[in-house]
C-alpha positions as CSV (number, residue, x, y, z in Angstrom):
1,M,20.1,48.2,-38.4
2,F,21.1,51.8,-38.7
3,E,17.8,52.5,-40.6
4,V,15.9,51.1,-37.7
5,F,17.6,53.4,-35.2
6,R,17.2,56.3,-37.6
7,K,13.4,55.8,-37.7
8,G,13.3,55.6,-33.9
9,F,13.6,52.1,-32.5
10,H,12.1,52.2,-29.0
11,K,13.8,50.5,-26.1
12,D,10.6,48.8,-25.0
13,E,10.1,47.2,-28.4
14,Y,13.7,46.0,-28.4
15,E,13.3,44.4,-25.0
16,M,10.0,42.8,-26.1
17,N,11.7,41.3,-29.1
18,I,14.5,39.9,-27.0
19,E,12.1,38.4,-24.5
20,S,10.1,36.8,-27.4
21,F,13.2,35.4,-28.9
22,S,14.3,34.0,-25.5
23,D,10.9,32.3,-25.0
24,M,11.1,30.8,-28.5
25,R,14.5,29.4,-27.7
26,K,13.1,27.9,-24.5
27,Y,10.2,26.2,-26.3
28,G,12.7,24.8,-28.8
29,I,14.7,23.3,-25.9
30,L,11.5,21.8,-24.5
31,F,10.8,20.2,-27.8
32,I,14.3,18.8,-27.9
33,F,13.7,17.3,-24.4
34,F,10.5,15.8,-25.6
35,L,12.2,14.2,-28.6
36,T,15.0,12.9,-26.3
37,L,12.3,11.4,-24.0
38,V,10.6,9.6,-27.0
39,L,14.0,8.3,-28.2
40,S,15.0,7.1,-24.7
41,A,11.7,5.2,-24.4
42,A,12.2,3.6,-27.8
43,I,15.7,2.5,-27.0
44,A,14.6,1.1,-23.6
45,M,12.0,-1.0,-25.4
46,V,14.6,-2.8,-27.5
47,M,17.3,-3.3,-24.9
48,G,17.3,-6.3,-22.5
49,A,18.2,-9.9,-22.2
50,Y,16.1,-10.7,-25.2
51,N,17.0,-8.7,-28.3
52,I,13.9,-7.2,-30.1
53,S,14.0,-4.9,-33.1
54,F,12.2,-1.5,-33.4
55,T,10.0,-3.0,-36.1
56,D,8.8,-5.8,-33.7
57,V,8.1,-3.2,-31.0
58,Y,6.1,-1.0,-33.4
59,V,4.1,-4.0,-34.8
60,T,3.3,-5.4,-31.4
61,I,2.2,-2.1,-29.8
62,F,0.2,-1.1,-32.8
63,A,-1.6,-4.5,-32.9
64,N,-2.5,-4.2,-29.2
65,I,-3.9,-0.6,-29.4
66,N,-5.7,-1.1,-32.7
67,P,-9.1,-2.8,-32.0
68,Y,-9.3,-4.0,-35.6
69,N,-6.0,-5.9,-35.6
70,D,-5.7,-9.5,-34.7
71,V,-3.1,-10.0,-31.9
72,S,-3.1,-13.8,-32.5
73,G,-0.8,-13.3,-35.5
74,I,2.0,-11.8,-33.3
75,S,4.6,-13.9,-31.6
76,K,3.4,-14.7,-28.1
77,L,6.9,-14.2,-26.8
78,H,7.2,-10.8,-28.4
79,N,3.7,-9.8,-27.1
80,T,4.6,-10.9,-23.5
81,I,8.0,-9.1,-23.5
82,I,7.0,-5.9,-25.2
83,W,3.3,-5.4,-24.2
84,N,3.2,-7.0,-20.7
85,I,6.7,-6.4,-19.4
86,R,8.7,-3.6,-21.1
87,L,6.0,-1.1,-22.1
88,P,4.4,-0.9,-18.6
89,R,7.8,-0.6,-17.1
90,V,8.9,2.3,-19.4
91,L,5.6,4.1,-18.9
92,L,5.9,3.7,-15.2
93,A,9.5,5.0,-15.2
94,T,8.4,7.9,-17.3
95,T,5.5,8.7,-14.9
96,V,7.5,8.3,-11.7
97,G,10.4,10.3,-13.0
98,A,8.1,13.2,-14.0
99,A,6.3,13.0,-10.6
100,L,9.5,13.2,-8.5
101,A,11.1,15.9,-10.6
102,T,8.0,18.1,-10.7
103,S,7.4,17.8,-7.0
104,G,11.1,18.6,-6.4
105,A,10.8,21.8,-8.5
106,V,7.6,22.8,-6.7
107,F,9.1,22.2,-3.2
108,Q,12.3,24.1,-4.1
109,G,10.2,27.0,-5.5
110,C,7.9,27.1,-2.4
111,F,10.6,26.8,0.2
112,K,13.1,28.9,-1.7
113,N,15.7,26.4,-0.9
114,P,17.8,24.7,-3.6
115,L,18.6,21.6,-1.5
116,V,14.9,20.6,-0.8
117,E,13.7,17.4,-2.4
118,P,10.3,15.6,-2.6
119,Y,10.9,13.6,0.6
120,I,11.5,16.6,2.8
121,L,8.1,16.4,4.6
122,G,8.6,12.7,5.6
123,V,6.6,11.1,2.9
124,S,9.3,8.5,2.1
125,S,9.7,7.5,5.8
126,G,5.9,7.2,6.2
127,A,5.6,5.2,3.0
128,A,8.5,3.0,4.1
129,F,6.8,2.3,7.4
130,G,3.5,1.5,5.6
131,A,5.2,-0.9,3.1
132,A,7.1,-2.6,6.0
133,L,3.8,-3.1,7.8
134,G,2.3,-4.6,4.7
135,I,5.3,-7.0,4.3
136,V,5.5,-8.0,8.0
137,Y,1.7,-8.3,8.5
138,P,0.3,-9.3,5.1
139,S,-2.9,-10.7,6.7
140,V,-3.8,-7.3,8.1
141,F,-2.5,-5.0,5.3
142,H,-3.4,-6.8,2.1
143,S,-1.8,-4.3,-0.2
144,I,1.7,-3.0,0.3
145,Q,1.0,-0.1,-2.2
146,I,-2.1,1.1,-0.4
147,S,-0.5,0.8,3.0
148,A,2.6,2.7,1.8
149,F,0.4,5.5,0.3
150,I,-1.8,5.8,3.4
151,F,1.1,6.2,5.8
152,G,3.1,8.4,3.4
153,S,0.2,10.8,3.2
154,F,-0.4,10.6,7.0
155,A,3.3,11.5,7.6
156,V,2.9,14.7,5.6
157,L,-0.4,15.5,7.2
158,A,1.2,15.1,10.7
159,A,4.1,17.3,9.7
160,Y,1.7,20.0,8.5
161,K,-0.4,19.8,11.7
162,L,2.7,20.0,13.8
163,A,3.9,23.1,12.0
164,R,0.5,24.8,12.0
165,T,0.5,27.7,14.5
166,R,-1.9,30.6,14.9
167,G,-3.5,29.9,11.6
168,Q,-0.3,30.0,9.6
169,T,2.3,27.4,8.5
170,P,5.8,29.0,8.4
171,I,8.1,27.3,5.9
172,V,10.9,26.7,8.4
173,T,8.6,25.1,10.9
174,L,7.0,22.9,8.2
175,I,10.5,21.6,7.2
176,L,11.4,20.9,10.9
177,G,8.0,19.1,11.3
178,G,8.8,17.0,8.3
179,V,12.3,16.1,9.7
180,I,10.7,15.2,13.1
181,I,8.0,13.0,11.6
182,G,10.4,11.4,9.2
183,S,12.7,10.5,12.1
184,I,9.9,8.9,14.0
185,F,8.8,6.8,11.1
186,S,12.4,5.8,10.3
187,A,12.7,4.5,13.9
188,L,9.5,2.5,13.4
189,V,10.8,1.0,10.2
190,S,14.0,0.0,12.1
191,L,11.8,-1.6,14.7
192,L,9.9,-3.6,12.1
193,K,13.1,-4.7,10.6
194,Y,14.2,-6.0,14.0
195,M,10.9,-7.9,14.4
196,A,10.7,-9.3,10.8
197,N,11.8,-12.8,9.8
198,D,14.6,-13.3,7.3
199,S,12.4,-13.4,4.2
200,A,10.3,-10.3,5.2
201,L,13.5,-8.4,6.2
202,R,15.0,-9.1,2.7
203,E,11.8,-7.9,1.1
204,I,11.7,-4.7,3.2
205,V,15.3,-3.9,2.3
206,F,14.7,-4.6,-1.4
207,W,11.6,-2.4,-1.4
208,L,13.5,0.5,0.3
209,M,16.1,0.4,-2.6
210,G,13.4,1.1,-5.1
211,G,12.8,-0.5,-8.5
212,F,10.4,-1.3,-11.3
213,Y,10.6,-5.1,-11.1
214,Y,6.9,-5.6,-10.6
215,A,5.6,-2.9,-13.0
216,S,2.3,-3.8,-14.5
217,W,-0.6,-2.3,-16.4
218,K,-2.5,-2.0,-13.2
219,D,0.2,0.3,-11.7
220,V,0.2,2.4,-14.9
221,I,-3.6,2.8,-15.0
222,V,-3.6,3.9,-11.3
223,T,-0.5,6.1,-11.4
224,V,-0.6,7.9,-14.8
225,P,-4.0,9.8,-14.4
226,I,-3.1,11.0,-10.9
227,V,0.3,12.3,-11.9
228,F,-0.9,13.8,-15.1
229,V,-3.8,15.8,-13.6
230,S,-1.6,16.9,-10.7
231,F,1.2,17.9,-13.1
232,I,-1.2,20.0,-15.2
233,I,-2.5,21.9,-12.1
234,M,1.0,22.5,-10.8
235,W,2.1,23.8,-14.2
236,L,-0.9,26.2,-14.2
237,Y,0.3,27.5,-10.8
238,A,3.9,28.0,-12.2
239,W,3.4,31.8,-12.5
240,K,2.2,32.0,-8.9
241,L,5.4,30.1,-7.9
242,N,7.4,32.8,-9.6
243,I,5.6,35.4,-7.6
244,L,6.0,33.4,-4.3
245,S,9.7,33.3,-4.9
246,M,9.7,37.1,-4.3
247,G,8.3,36.7,-0.8
248,D,4.9,36.6,0.9
249,E,4.4,40.3,1.2
250,E,5.2,40.9,-2.5
251,A,2.8,38.1,-3.4
252,K,0.0,39.6,-1.4
253,A,0.6,43.0,-3.0
254,L,0.3,41.4,-6.4
255,G,-3.0,39.7,-5.4
256,V,-1.8,36.2,-4.7
257,N,-2.8,34.4,-1.5
258,P,0.5,32.8,-0.5
259,E,-0.9,30.5,2.1
260,R,-3.6,29.0,-0.2
261,S,-1.3,28.8,-3.2
262,K,1.4,27.0,-1.1
263,L,-1.1,24.6,0.4
264,I,-2.5,23.6,-3.1
265,V,0.9,23.0,-4.8
266,I,2.5,21.3,-1.7
267,T,-0.5,19.0,-1.4
268,L,-0.3,18.1,-5.1
269,A,3.5,17.6,-5.0
270,T,3.0,15.4,-1.9
271,L,0.3,13.4,-3.6
272,V,2.3,12.5,-6.7
273,T,5.4,11.7,-4.5
274,A,3.3,9.4,-2.3
275,V,1.8,7.7,-5.3
276,A,5.3,7.2,-6.8
277,V,6.9,6.0,-3.6
278,S,4.0,3.6,-2.8
279,T,4.3,2.1,-6.3
280,V,8.0,1.7,-6.8
281,G,9.7,2.3,-3.5
282,I,12.2,5.1,-2.6
283,I,14.2,6.4,-5.5
284,A,16.5,9.2,-4.5
285,W,18.1,12.2,-6.3
286,V,15.6,12.6,-9.1
287,G,13.6,15.3,-7.3
288,L,16.8,17.1,-6.3
289,M,18.9,16.9,-9.5
290,M,16.4,17.4,-12.3
291,P,15.0,20.8,-11.2
292,H,18.5,22.2,-11.0
293,A,19.4,20.8,-14.4
294,A,16.2,22.5,-15.8
295,R,17.1,25.8,-14.2
296,M,20.6,25.7,-15.5
297,T,19.3,25.1,-19.0
298,L,16.2,27.3,-19.1
299,G,16.6,29.8,-16.2
300,P,14.5,30.3,-13.1
301,D,11.0,30.8,-14.7
302,N,8.9,28.0,-13.3
303,R,6.6,28.0,-16.4
304,F,9.6,26.3,-18.2
305,V,11.3,24.7,-15.2
306,I,8.3,22.5,-14.3
307,P,7.8,20.8,-17.8
308,S,11.5,20.6,-18.5
309,A,12.2,19.0,-15.1
310,A,9.4,16.5,-15.7
311,M,10.9,15.4,-19.0
312,L,14.4,15.3,-17.7
313,G,13.2,13.2,-14.7
314,S,11.5,10.8,-17.1
315,I,14.6,10.5,-19.3
316,Y,16.9,10.0,-16.3
317,L,14.7,7.3,-14.8
318,I,14.3,5.5,-18.1
319,V,18.1,5.5,-18.6
320,C,18.8,4.4,-15.0
321,D,16.2,1.6,-15.2
322,T,17.6,0.4,-18.5
323,M,21.0,0.2,-16.9
324,A,19.6,-1.5,-13.8
325,R,18.2,-4.4,-15.9
326,T,21.0,-4.7,-18.5
327,L,24.3,-4.1,-16.7
328,T,24.4,-7.5,-15.0
329,T,22.5,-10.8,-15.4
330,S,20.5,-10.1,-12.2
331,E,18.6,-6.8,-11.9
332,I,20.1,-4.0,-9.8
333,P,17.6,-1.9,-7.8
334,V,17.3,1.4,-9.7
335,G,17.6,3.4,-6.4
336,I,21.3,2.2,-6.3
337,I,21.9,3.5,-9.8
338,T,20.3,6.9,-9.2
339,S,22.3,7.3,-5.9
340,I,25.6,6.4,-7.6
341,L,25.0,8.9,-10.4
342,G,23.6,11.5,-8.0
343,A,26.4,11.6,-5.5
344,P,28.8,13.5,-7.8
345,Y,26.0,16.0,-8.3
346,L,25.7,16.6,-4.6
347,C,29.4,17.3,-4.5
348,Y,28.9,19.9,-7.2
349,L,26.1,21.6,-5.2
350,L,28.2,21.7,-2.0
351,H,31.1,23.1,-3.9
352,N,28.9,25.9,-5.3
353,K,26.7,26.4,-2.2
354,G,27.6,30.1,-2.1
355,K,25.9,30.6,-5.4
356,S,22.2,31.0,-6.0
357,L,21.0,27.9,-7.7
358,L,17.4,29.1,-7.9
359,G,18.2,31.9,-10.3
């Protein structure tokens, strides 16, 4: 060490080495998160009312993905449970967890508010109204998922149009627009509850609590590509989010168009949220908790926050869904599990509200 200083060790080189070491440490943590995600998914595949070994899971999945294998040699019961029920459910929980956590990280970065979550612009209330319409009037709205997605997207578009003034969309006005539109759709959902018969009312309430009970390969095929492509684009915009966190004027000085960048990432975050909500219902806390957990682990750099939040959200939802279907003989809506586990975290945020949780 003394020899290094004697030869003239420059401060810039020292800081560069420190930064390089810090980035390597962060990549190592991301790799640990990835291994944890794979392990969580593997454990979820073997847990349930019917005990199945890891070997059975591996053999069944490999037989289905290998075109040269004969599936007829596998137990039909194992094939049904593993390939048709548990695997789509785990993949959907992984995708939805990543979607909600990533959108939460993006919204918090754009709005510079640590208590913002993916439903801030009214997408959950709009989707709930769309789903309720599909349940109460099935002859008119043939698909609950499509109806929920359309009205969830419409709610965000209405909030954006309401907040748009003089060619600009101030963040505070956009949030207020989301609150107003969300309140309107919440009132409409209450009206539909009042009008619905007993069976439809039960289905609406059950949908609002969120869950993966009806997860299928069709849901996976529709959801995964949209979330994956949107995630990649939002991740590519992570460095612009870092610049936007310094303020619009600083962003313009550094050559970043804040209005266009915010519009792109908010649109993508809203898209993945609407897709997730329309598929599995409203699942709270994931988009609020996971970005904070990522920042506390890896710091405020969105280049690391976005992928780590996505993996943590996937792990969290896989664990919660596994608990929901194994704690009791009848399945608990996963939204209840996430809310019970998330409430203590809100207490922590409120207790530390004077501190900057974004950095």
